[in-house]
C-alpha positions as CSV (number, residue, x, y, z in Angstrom):
1,M,41.6,-61.3,45.1
2,A,39.7,-58.2,43.9
3,L,42.2,-57.9,41.2
4,K,41.4,-61.4,40.0
5,C,37.7,-60.7,39.9
6,S,38.2,-57.5,37.9
7,F,40.6,-59.2,35.5
8,G,38.2,-62.1,35.0
9,V,35.3,-59.7,34.2
10,R,37.5,-57.7,31.9
11,I,38.7,-60.9,30.0
12,A,35.1,-62.1,29.7
13,L,33.9,-58.8,28.3
14,V,36.8,-58.6,25.8
15,F,36.1,-62.1,24.5
16,R,32.4,-61.5,24.2
17,V,33.0,-58.3,22.2
18,L,35.5,-60.2,20.0
19,A,33.0,-63.0,19.5
20,A,30.4,-60.5,18.4
21,V,32.9,-58.9,16.0
22,F,33.7,-62.3,14.6
23,T,30.0,-63.4,14.3
24,A,28.8,-60.2,12.5
25,P,30.9,-60.7,9.4
26,L,30.3,-64.4,9.5
27,V,26.6,-63.7,9.1
28,A,27.0,-60.8,6.6
29,L,29.6,-62.2,4.2
30,P,28.8,-64.4,1.3
31,D,29.7,-68.1,1.6
32,K,32.9,-67.8,-0.4
33,H,34.5,-65.2,1.9
34,R,33.5,-66.8,5.3
35,L,36.5,-69.1,5.3
36,L,38.8,-66.0,5.2
37,L,37.6,-65.2,8.7
38,C,39.5,-68.2,9.9
39,I,42.8,-66.5,9.3
40,P,42.5,-63.6,11.8
41,Y,40.6,-65.8,14.2
42,S,43.4,-68.4,14.2
43,V,45.9,-65.6,15.0
44,L,43.9,-63.6,17.5
45,E,42.6,-66.5,19.6
46,P,46.0,-67.9,20.7
47,L,47.2,-64.3,21.3
48,G,44.2,-63.6,23.5
49,I,44.6,-66.8,25.5
50,G,48.3,-66.1,25.9
51,W,47.6,-62.6,27.2
52,D,45.0,-64.0,29.7
53,N,47.5,-66.7,30.9
54,K,50.2,-64.1,31.3
55,G,48.0,-61.9,33.4
56,Q,46.9,-64.7,35.6
57,H,50.5,-65.8,36.1
58,G,51.5,-62.3,37.1
59,M,48.7,-62.2,39.7
60,R,49.7,-65.6,41.1
61,Q,53.3,-64.4,41.4
62,Q,52.2,-61.3,43.2
63,E,50.1,-63.3,45.7
64,S,53.0,-65.6,46.3
65,Q,55.3,-62.7,47.0
66,D,52.7,-61.2,49.4
67,R,52.3,-64.5,51.3
68,H,56.1,-64.9,51.7
69,A,56.5,-61.3,52.8
70,G,53.8,-61.8,55.5
71,N,51.4,-59.3,53.9
72,A,48.4,-61.7,53.8
73,S,45.6,-60.2,55.8
74,G,43.4,-62.3,58.0
75,D,42.0,-65.7,57.4
76,P,42.5,-66.4,53.7
77,V,39.3,-68.5,53.4
78,R,37.2,-65.8,55.0
79,V,38.7,-63.1,52.9
80,H,38.2,-65.1,49.7
81,C,34.5,-65.7,50.6
82,V,33.8,-62.1,51.3
83,L,35.6,-61.0,48.1
84,S,33.8,-63.7,46.1
85,D,30.4,-62.4,47.3
86,I,31.3,-58.8,46.4
87,C,32.6,-59.8,43.0
88,A,29.5,-61.9,42.3
89,R,27.2,-58.9,43.2
90,R,29.2,-56.5,41.0
91,F,29.2,-59.0,38.2
92,A,25.4,-59.4,38.5
93,E,25.0,-55.6,38.5
94,C,27.2,-55.3,35.3
95,Q,25.1,-57.9,33.6
96,E,21.9,-56.2,34.5
97,S,23.2,-52.9,33.1
98,F,23.9,-54.5,29.8
99,V,20.5,-56.0,29.4
C-alpha cells in the first residue's frame, strides 16, 4: 500500500512539472507557434497515461500474488487506514515544503 502512495505522489509531481513545462512556452511563444505545442503534447500525454496505467497494473498483480501466497498481513481494512493516514501526512508535508 505504501508503494501505491509513493507511486501516486510521484505521478502527480511528474504531471505537474510537465504541465508547467507545457504552460511556459504557451505563454512565451507568439500566437503562430502556439499550435505547434500540440504535437509534443499529443504524443507525451498518452505515453504518460500508459506508463501510469502500466505501473498501477504491476502493483495490482503484485498485491494479488501476495494475497494468494498468504503474505497479506493483518486486517486489510485496518492496514489500509493506517497507511492512508501516513500517506496523507507525508503528502501534506511535501506540499508544505514546496510552498
